[in-house]
C-alpha positions as CSV (number, residue, x, y, z in Angstrom):
1,X,195.5,-128.8,74.3
2,X,192.5,-129.5,76.5
3,X,189.7,-131.7,75.1
4,X,187.4,-128.9,76.0
5,X,189.1,-126.7,73.4
6,X,188.3,-129.2,70.6
7,X,184.7,-128.7,69.4
8,X,184.8,-132.0,67.6
9,X,185.1,-133.9,70.9
10,X,182.1,-134.3,73.2
11,X,183.4,-134.9,76.7
12,X,181.4,-137.4,78.7
13,X,181.1,-137.0,82.5
14,X,184.1,-138.2,84.5
15,X,183.3,-140.3,87.5
16,X,185.9,-140.4,90.3
17,X,185.3,-142.9,93.2
18,X,187.1,-141.6,96.3
19,X,187.6,-143.4,99.7
20,X,189.9,-141.5,102.1
21,X,191.6,-139.5,99.4
22,X,192.0,-136.2,101.2
23,X,195.7,-136.0,100.3
24,X,195.1,-136.1,96.6
25,X,191.5,-135.6,95.6
26,X,191.4,-131.9,95.1
27,X,194.4,-131.9,92.8
28,X,193.0,-134.8,90.8
29,X,189.6,-133.1,90.4
30,X,191.1,-129.7,89.5
31,X,193.2,-131.2,86.8
32,X,190.3,-133.3,85.5
33,X,188.2,-130.1,85.2
34,X,190.7,-128.8,82.6
35,X,189.5,-131.5,80.2
36,X,185.9,-132.3,81.3
37,X,183.1,-129.9,82.1
38,X,181.2,-132.5,84.1
39,X,182.9,-134.3,87.0
40,X,181.0,-136.5,89.5
41,X,182.9,-137.5,92.7
42,X,181.6,-140.3,94.9
43,X,182.8,-140.0,98.5
44,X,182.5,-143.7,99.4
45,X,182.0,-143.3,103.2
46,X,185.4,-141.7,103.8
47,X,186.5,-141.2,107.4
48,X,188.9,-138.3,106.5
49,X,188.1,-134.9,104.9
50,X,187.8,-136.1,101.3
51,X,184.5,-134.2,100.8
52,X,185.6,-131.1,102.5
53,X,188.7,-130.9,100.2
54,X,186.4,-130.4,97.3
55,X,184.6,-127.3,98.6
56,X,184.0,-124.7,96.0
57,X,184.7,-126.8,92.9
58,X,182.1,-127.0,90.1
59,X,181.4,-130.7,90.5
60,X,178.6,-133.1,91.5
61,X,179.5,-134.6,94.9
62,X,177.6,-137.8,95.9
63,X,178.2,-139.5,99.3
64,X,177.7,-143.0,100.6
65,X,176.9,-143.2,104.3
66,X,179.2,-146.2,104.6
67,X,182.0,-147.6,102.5
68,X,180.4,-149.7,99.7
69,X,183.5,-150.3,97.5
70,X,184.7,-149.1,94.2
71,X,182.2,-151.0,92.0
72,X,179.3,-149.6,93.9
73,X,180.8,-146.1,93.6
74,X,181.1,-146.5,89.8
75,X,177.5,-147.5,89.6
76,X,176.4,-144.6,91.7
77,X,178.2,-142.2,89.5
78,X,177.0,-143.9,86.3
79,X,173.4,-143.8,87.4
80,X,173.7,-140.0,88.1
81,X,175.4,-139.4,84.8
82,X,172.8,-141.4,82.8
83,X,170.0,-139.7,84.7
84,X,171.4,-136.4,83.4
85,X,171.4,-137.6,79.8
86,X,175.0,-138.9,79.4
87,X,175.6,-141.7,76.9
88,X,178.6,-143.0,78.8
89,X,181.2,-142.1,81.5
90,X,184.9,-142.0,82.0
91,X,186.3,-143.3,85.3
92,X,189.6,-142.5,86.9
93,X,191.0,-143.0,90.4
94,X,191.2,-140.3,93.0
95,X,194.5,-141.4,94.5
96,X,196.7,-139.7,92.0
97,X,197.8,-142.9,90.2
98,X,196.0,-141.7,87.0
99,X,197.1,-138.6,85.2
100,X,193.9,-136.6,84.2
101,X,195.9,-135.1,81.3
102,X,195.6,-138.5,79.7
103,X,192.0,-137.7,79.0
104,X,193.6,-136.1,75.9
105,X,194.3,-139.7,74.8
106,X,191.2,-141.4,76.0
107,X,188.6,-138.9,74.7
108,X,189.6,-139.0,71.0
109,X,189.2,-142.8,71.1
110,X,185.8,-142.4,72.6
111,X,184.8,-139.9,69.9
112,X,185.8,-142.5,67.3
113,X,184.0,-145.4,69.0
114,X,181.4,-144.2,71.5
115,X,179.8,-147.7,71.9
116,X,183.1,-149.4,72.9
117,X,184.8,-149.7,76.3
118,X,188.0,-147.8,76.1
119,X,190.7,-148.8,78.6
120,X,193.8,-146.8,79.4
121,X,196.6,-149.5,79.3
122,X,199.9,-149.2,81.2
123,X,201.9,-152.3,80.6
124,X,203.7,-150.9,77.6
125,X,205.9,-149.0,80.1
126,X,207.4,-152.2,81.6
127,X,210.5,-150.5,83.0
128,X,208.4,-148.0,85.0
129,X,206.1,-150.5,86.7
130,X,207.3,-152.5,89.8
131,X,208.2,-155.9,88.7
132,X,205.7,-157.8,90.9
133,X,202.8,-155.6,89.7
134,X,203.8,-156.0,86.1
135,X,204.0,-159.8,86.3
136,X,200.7,-159.9,88.3
137,X,198.9,-157.8,85.6
138,X,200.3,-159.8,82.7
139,X,199.2,-163.0,84.4
140,X,195.7,-161.6,85.1
141,X,195.5,-160.4,81.5
142,X,196.0,-164.0,80.2
143,X,193.1,-165.4,82.2
144,X,190.8,-162.5,81.7
145,X,191.6,-162.6,78.0
146,X,190.8,-166.4,77.9
147,X,187.4,-165.8,79.6
148,X,186.7,-162.9,77.3
149,X,187.7,-164.7,74.2
150,X,190.0,-162.0,73.0
151,X,193.3,-160.2,73.9
152,X,193.2,-157.9,76.9
153,X,196.0,-155.4,77.3
154,X,195.3,-154.3,80.8
155,X,192.5,-155.9,82.9
156,X,193.3,-153.9,86.0
157,X,193.4,-150.3,84.8
158,X,190.6,-148.2,86.2
159,X,191.1,-145.3,83.7
160,X,188.3,-146.2,81.3
161,X,185.4,-145.1,79.3
162,X,182.1,-147.1,79.7
163,X,179.2,-146.7,77.2
164,X,175.8,-146.5,78.8
165,X,175.0,-150.1,77.5
166,X,177.4,-151.5,80.1
167,X,175.1,-150.3,82.9
168,X,171.9,-150.8,81.1
169,X,172.3,-154.3,79.6
170,X,175.0,-156.2,81.6
171,X,174.1,-157.8,84.9
172,X,177.1,-157.6,87.1
173,X,177.6,-157.7,90.8
174,X,178.7,-154.3,92.2
175,X,178.4,-154.9,96.0
176,X,181.2,-154.6,98.5
177,X,182.6,-158.1,97.8
178,X,182.8,-157.3,94.1
179,X,184.6,-154.0,94.6
180,X,187.8,-155.1,92.8
181,X,186.2,-157.9,90.8
182,X,184.1,-155.6,88.7
183,X,186.8,-154.1,86.5
184,X,187.9,-157.5,85.3
185,X,184.5,-159.1,85.0
186,X,183.0,-156.2,83.0
187,X,185.6,-156.8,80.3
188,X,184.6,-160.5,80.1
189,X,180.9,-159.8,80.2
190,X,181.1,-157.0,77.6
191,X,183.3,-159.0,75.2
192,X,180.9,-162.0,75.4
193,X,178.0,-159.6,74.8
194,X,179.5,-158.2,71.7
195,X,180.6,-154.8,73.1
196,X,183.9,-153.8,71.5
197,X,187.0,-153.3,73.7
198,X,189.6,-150.7,72.8
199,X,193.0,-150.0,74.5
200,X,194.9,-146.8,74.6
201,X,198.4,-146.4,76.1
202,X,198.5,-143.9,79.0
203,X,201.0,-142.6,81.5
204,X,202.3,-144.8,84.3
205,X,202.6,-143.4,87.8
206,X,203.6,-145.5,90.8
207,X,205.4,-142.8,92.9
208,X,202.4,-141.6,94.9
209,X,203.0,-142.3,98.7
210,X,199.7,-140.9,99.9
211,X,198.2,-144.2,101.0
212,X,198.5,-147.9,100.5
213,X,196.3,-149.7,98.0
214,X,192.8,-150.6,99.1
215,X,193.1,-153.9,97.2
216,X,193.6,-156.8,99.6
217,X,196.4,-159.0,98.2
218,X,194.7,-162.3,99.4
219,X,190.9,-161.8,99.5
220,X,190.5,-159.5,96.5
221,X,192.8,-161.5,94.3
222,X,191.1,-164.6,95.4
223,X,187.7,-163.1,94.4
224,X,189.0,-162.2,91.0
225,X,190.4,-165.7,90.5
226,X,187.1,-167.3,91.6
227,X,185.1,-165.0,89.2
228,X,187.4,-166.0,86.2
229,X,187.0,-169.7,87.1
230,X,183.2,-169.2,87.3
231,X,183.1,-167.4,83.9
232,X,185.2,-170.0,82.2
233,X,182.9,-172.8,83.5
234,X,180.0,-171.1,81.8
235,X,181.5,-171.4,78.3
236,X,182.7,-174.3,76.2
237,X,186.5,-175.0,76.4
238,X,187.9,-172.3,74.1
239,X,191.6,-173.0,73.3
240,X,191.5,-170.1,70.8
241,X,190.4,-167.8,73.6
242,X,193.5,-168.9,75.6
243,X,195.7,-168.2,72.6
244,X,194.1,-164.8,72.3
245,X,194.7,-164.1,76.0
246,X,198.5,-164.5,75.7
247,X,198.8,-162.4,72.5
248,X,200.3,-159.0,72.8
249,X,198.6,-156.4,70.6
250,X,199.5,-152.9,71.5
251,X,202.6,-151.4,70.0
252,X,204.6,-150.1,73.0
253,X,206.2,-147.4,70.8
254,X,202.9,-146.1,69.4
255,X,201.8,-143.8,72.2
256,X,198.8,-142.6,70.2
257,X,197.8,-146.1,69.0
258,X,194.4,-147.6,69.8
259,X,194.1,-151.3,69.7
260,X,190.6,-152.6,69.2
261,X,189.0,-156.0,69.3
262,X,185.6,-157.3,68.8
263,X,184.9,-160.9,69.7
264,X,183.9,-163.0,66.7
265,X,181.5,-165.9,67.3
């Protein structure tokens, strides 16, 4: 059942950053519209026909004159959504890796805790994820969890709900250099600021051959690592935080489960 058919669920705007996603963007947006009445697409300086592919769809299309990165696109979409009165946004990727039908899992969690960040987590499906990606994500989760002071199920998933407070109260870089740093850093900053984090198991899709990842395996991973080191240097040595970072806390068999954590002082 679509979330639109459930009157008890208020659907926030869905923000979809898109950079050279002509091969997938129309299908992603059309499927998103089954579950959300407000969709905002940010064409982040694409050099292909990403924007043209969306002709005729009932969406808000915003365009950057040049590529500014994913973080900047999320902020552009968030500002537009908040300007229109939204109390938060959902983000998902335009490359087809996220299944818009999983909004049926994300949105009920948002309805229960509208002031929390809700992350769609994928690592429960270990056998479906390429081994190198699984191990890299598990490793990142430990360090992001240490810096956040609480367990993190999936620090890299871009399928999320952000309450307005994230954009109104947290000071985070969102320039080109922070493009792939933001999604890890926002979890750390939010947890340290007392914003609750929730995790919902979602589908895992790695079969899309439309394009290679925009993430640079050296520069972007290096920037994420540098950010974590900087964040850890700003707080007292927290062994409990490291222990929390390695703890697993989402039942891989409970597809509808929602793990939630609030950092305790």
